[in-house]
C-alpha positions as CSV (number, residue, x, y, z in Angstrom):
1,M,5.9,2.1,-17.8
2,L,3.4,2.6,-14.9
3,T,-0.2,3.0,-15.5
4,Y,-1.5,6.0,-13.5
5,R,-4.4,8.2,-13.1
6,T,-4.7,11.9,-11.7
7,D,-7.6,13.7,-10.3
8,G,-8.1,17.1,-8.9
9,E,-5.8,20.1,-8.6
10,G,-3.6,21.3,-5.8
11,E,-0.6,20.0,-4.1
12,P,0.0,16.4,-5.4
13,V,-0.8,13.4,-3.3
14,L,0.8,10.1,-4.4
15,L,-1.5,6.8,-3.4
16,L,0.5,3.7,-3.3
17,N,-1.1,0.3,-3.4
18,G,-0.9,-2.7,-1.3
19,G,0.8,-5.8,-2.8
20,M,-2.2,-7.2,-4.5
21,M,-4.3,-3.9,-4.9
22,T,-5.0,-1.9,-8.1
23,I,-5.9,1.8,-8.4
24,G,-9.5,1.1,-8.3
25,A,-9.4,0.2,-4.6
26,W,-8.6,3.7,-3.7
27,E,-11.7,5.3,-5.5
28,P,-13.7,6.5,-2.4
29,I,-10.6,7.9,-0.7
30,A,-9.4,9.5,-4.0
31,V,-13.0,11.1,-4.5
32,A,-12.7,12.7,-1.1
33,L,-9.3,14.0,-1.8
34,A,-9.5,15.3,-5.2
35,P,-11.5,18.7,-4.4
36,R,-8.5,20.0,-2.5
37,F,-5.5,17.9,-4.0
38,Q,-4.1,16.6,-7.1
39,V,-4.4,12.8,-6.6
40,I,-2.1,10.5,-8.3
41,R,-2.6,6.7,-8.4
42,C,-0.5,4.0,-10.0
43,D,-0.2,0.4,-10.2
44,F,3.2,-0.9,-9.3
45,R,5.1,-2.9,-11.9
46,G,3.6,-6.5,-11.7
47,Q,0.2,-5.2,-10.5
48,L,-3.0,-5.4,-12.7
49,Q,-2.7,-2.5,-15.0
50,S,1.0,-2.3,-15.1
51,P,1.8,-5.9,-16.1
52,G,5.2,-7.4,-16.2
53,E,7.6,-9.2,-13.8
54,P,9.2,-6.4,-11.8
55,E,12.5,-6.7,-10.0
56,P,12.1,-8.3,-6.5
57,S,13.1,-5.1,-4.7
58,L,11.7,-2.1,-3.0
59,E,14.3,0.1,-4.6
60,A,13.2,-0.9,-8.1
61,H,9.7,0.3,-7.2
62,V,11.0,3.6,-5.9
63,R,13.0,4.2,-9.0
64,D,9.9,3.6,-11.0
65,L,7.9,6.3,-9.0
66,V,10.7,8.7,-9.4
67,E,10.4,8.2,-13.3
68,L,6.7,8.5,-13.0
69,L,6.9,11.9,-11.1
70,D,9.5,13.2,-13.5
71,G,7.5,12.2,-16.5
72,I,4.3,14.1,-15.2
73,G,6.5,17.0,-13.9
74,I,6.1,16.7,-10.2
75,E,8.9,17.6,-8.1
76,R,7.6,17.2,-4.6
77,V,4.7,15.1,-3.3
78,H,2.8,13.9,-0.3
79,V,3.3,10.1,-0.2
80,V,0.4,7.9,0.9
81,G,1.0,4.1,1.1
82,T,-0.9,1.1,2.5
83,S,0.7,-2.1,3.4
84,Y,3.2,-2.8,0.8
85,G,2.9,0.6,-0.6
86,G,3.7,1.9,3.0
87,L,6.9,0.2,2.8
88,V,7.8,1.5,-0.6
89,G,6.5,5.1,0.7
90,L,9.0,4.9,3.7
91,L,12.0,4.0,1.4
92,F,10.9,6.7,-0.9
93,A,10.9,9.2,2.0
94,I,14.2,8.0,3.1
95,L,16.0,7.9,-0.3
96,H,14.4,11.2,-1.7
97,P,13.6,13.5,1.3
98,E,13.9,16.5,-1.0
99,R,10.9,15.2,-3.0
100,T,8.7,14.0,0.0
101,A,6.4,16.9,1.4
102,S,5.0,14.3,4.0
103,V,4.5,10.6,4.2
104,T,1.5,8.6,5.5
105,V,1.8,4.9,6.2
106,I,-1.5,2.9,6.5
107,A,-1.5,-0.6,8.0
108,A,2.1,-1.2,7.4
109,T,5.5,-1.8,9.3
110,G,9.2,-0.9,9.1
111,R,10.5,-4.4,9.5
112,I,9.4,-7.6,7.9
113,T,9.6,-10.3,10.8
114,P,10.5,-14.0,10.2
115,E,7.0,-14.8,11.1
116,F,5.5,-12.6,8.6
117,W,7.8,-13.7,5.9
118,E,6.7,-17.4,6.5
119,S,3.2,-16.2,5.8
120,T,4.1,-14.2,2.8
121,A,6.3,-17.0,1.4
122,R,3.3,-19.3,1.5
123,C,1.2,-16.6,-0.5
124,R,4.1,-16.3,-3.0
125,E,4.1,-20.1,-3.5
126,L,0.4,-20.2,-4.2
127,A,0.9,-17.3,-6.9
128,L,3.8,-19.4,-8.5
129,E,1.4,-22.4,-8.6
130,A,-1.2,-20.3,-10.2
131,A,1.4,-19.2,-12.9
132,A,2.2,-22.8,-13.5
133,G,-1.6,-23.4,-14.3
134,G,-2.8,-23.9,-10.7
135,D,-6.0,-22.4,-9.2
136,G,-5.4,-18.7,-8.8
137,G,-8.4,-18.1,-6.6
138,R,-6.5,-19.7,-3.8
139,V,-4.4,-16.6,-3.7
140,L,-7.2,-14.6,-2.7
141,E,-8.6,-17.0,-0.5
142,Y,-5.6,-17.1,1.7
143,I,-5.1,-13.3,2.0
144,L,-8.9,-12.6,2.9
145,P,-9.1,-13.6,6.4
146,D,-5.9,-11.5,7.4
147,T,-7.1,-8.5,5.3
148,Y,-10.8,-7.8,6.4
149,T,-12.9,-8.4,9.6
150,P,-15.2,-11.6,9.5
151,E,-18.2,-9.2,9.6
152,Y,-17.1,-7.5,6.2
153,L,-16.4,-11.1,4.6
154,E,-19.9,-12.1,5.7
155,K,-21.4,-9.1,4.3
156,Q,-19.5,-9.2,1.0
157,A,-19.7,-12.9,0.6
158,K,-21.4,-12.9,-2.9
159,A,-19.1,-10.2,-4.3
160,L,-16.2,-12.1,-3.0
161,E,-17.3,-15.2,-4.8
162,F,-17.3,-13.4,-8.0
163,H,-14.0,-11.7,-7.1
164,R,-12.5,-15.2,-6.6
165,R,-13.5,-16.3,-10.2
166,W,-12.2,-13.1,-11.5
167,V,-8.7,-13.4,-9.8
168,A,-8.7,-17.1,-11.0
169,A,-9.1,-16.1,-14.5
170,L,-6.2,-13.4,-14.4
171,P,-3.3,-14.0,-16.8
172,I,-0.1,-15.8,-15.8
173,V,1.9,-12.8,-15.9
174,W,-0.1,-11.1,-13.1
175,F,0.7,-14.1,-10.8
176,R,4.2,-13.8,-11.7
177,G,4.1,-10.2,-10.8
178,V,2.5,-10.8,-7.4
179,A,5.1,-13.4,-6.7
180,A,8.0,-10.9,-7.4
181,I,6.3,-8.2,-5.4
182,L,5.9,-10.5,-2.4
183,A,9.6,-11.7,-2.8
184,S,10.8,-8.2,-2.4
185,V,9.9,-7.9,1.2
186,Q,12.1,-10.7,2.4
187,G,14.5,-9.4,5.1
188,V,13.4,-5.7,4.7
189,D,14.2,-3.9,7.7
190,L,14.0,0.0,7.3
191,T,14.4,0.6,11.1
192,P,17.9,1.7,11.1
193,H,16.9,4.5,8.6
194,L,13.5,5.6,10.0
195,G,15.3,8.3,12.2
196,D,16.5,10.0,9.1
197,I,12.9,10.7,8.0
198,R,12.4,14.5,8.5
199,C,9.3,15.3,6.8
200,P,5.9,15.3,8.7
201,A,4.6,11.8,9.0
202,L,1.3,10.1,9.8
203,I,1.0,6.4,10.7
204,V,-2.5,5.0,10.4
205,A,-3.1,1.6,12.2
206,G,-6.3,-0.5,12.3
207,E,-7.3,-1.6,15.7
208,R,-8.0,-5.3,14.4
209,D,-5.1,-5.5,11.9
210,L,-4.1,-9.1,11.9
211,M,-1.3,-8.8,9.2
212,F,0.7,-5.8,11.0
213,P,-0.8,-5.6,14.5
214,L,-1.1,-2.2,16.3
215,E,2.1,-2.7,18.2
216,Q,4.1,-2.6,14.9
217,S,2.4,0.8,14.0
218,R,3.3,2.1,17.4
219,A,6.9,1.1,17.0
220,L,6.9,2.7,13.6
221,A,5.6,6.1,14.9
222,E,8.1,6.0,17.7
223,A,11.1,5.6,15.2
224,I,10.2,8.4,13.0
225,P,10.9,12.0,14.7
226,G,7.6,13.8,15.3
227,A,5.4,11.2,13.6
228,R,1.6,11.1,14.6
229,L,-0.1,7.8,15.3
230,E,-3.7,7.3,14.7
231,V,-5.7,4.2,15.3
232,V,-8.9,3.6,13.5
233,P,-11.4,1.7,15.8
234,G,-12.4,-1.7,14.7
235,A,-10.5,-1.3,11.3
236,P,-8.6,-4.3,9.9
237,H,-5.7,-4.4,7.6
238,G,-7.6,-3.6,4.6
239,M,-9.0,-0.5,6.0
240,V,-8.5,1.5,2.8
241,V,-11.4,-0.6,1.3
242,E,-13.4,-1.6,4.4
243,N,-13.2,1.9,6.2
244,P,-12.6,4.3,3.4
245,D,-14.4,7.4,5.1
246,A,-12.4,7.2,8.3
247,T,-9.2,6.8,6.4
248,A,-10.1,9.7,4.1
249,R,-10.9,12.0,7.0
250,L,-7.5,11.2,8.6
251,L,-5.6,12.0,5.3
252,L,-7.6,15.3,4.5
253,D,-6.9,16.4,8.1
254,F,-3.1,15.7,8.1
255,I,-2.2,16.7,4.7
256,A,-4.2,20.0,4.9
257,G,-2.4,20.6,8.2
258,V,1.0,20.1,6.5
259,V,0.0,22.3,3.6
260,N,-1.2,25.2,5.9
261,A,1.7,24.9,8.5
């Protein structure tokens, strides 16, 4: 049921999207990883290329990933998730330790605070308004300031104008999917279970992440036994898009180290 793509050969690496991402956003990182690893990308149910209205729970997405891996014959995988995908990746590692070779969490957290949920709930409202015929471009406008640096937004202004029109033209089912994905983080707190993660873990934080500030990444790394914390200087929440080279270098170094250990 999930749209997926694989590139390269070697130990499998599974890239998990942020809430409003699609697999194309990983392209520079996938290109860097593919010469050494089998890179698997997928859109979660409710995202652009896996349309539909998903169950509003992280567990449902983990089940989808297990079915995907079973379907393509992969038993054990290096899990890499950014933002929402980081939460799903953590839960995958908690629920399926035997299938998790390592876990990398980029610009994410182990606990959704009430303050963050308030912001998320507003984004969800905008998505539901768009699903009812409102301006879908407002969803993109709402998340951009907390996702990228002002410098990046200024540099990409023309491209983002086009992207806003493109998002506004997406079908109603996409906005319903976004709303369900956002709803699934309400009240999520994985902190009681983070100590159960025993695979190698890398936490990647953006120095300028406004959505999940650096202290949340530090807390996440401290809660997972043996986790390594890396901070990308000057990087925002959307570092997978804005800082792909730095992100790819960290992933290559970490996963290669796990493989060669």
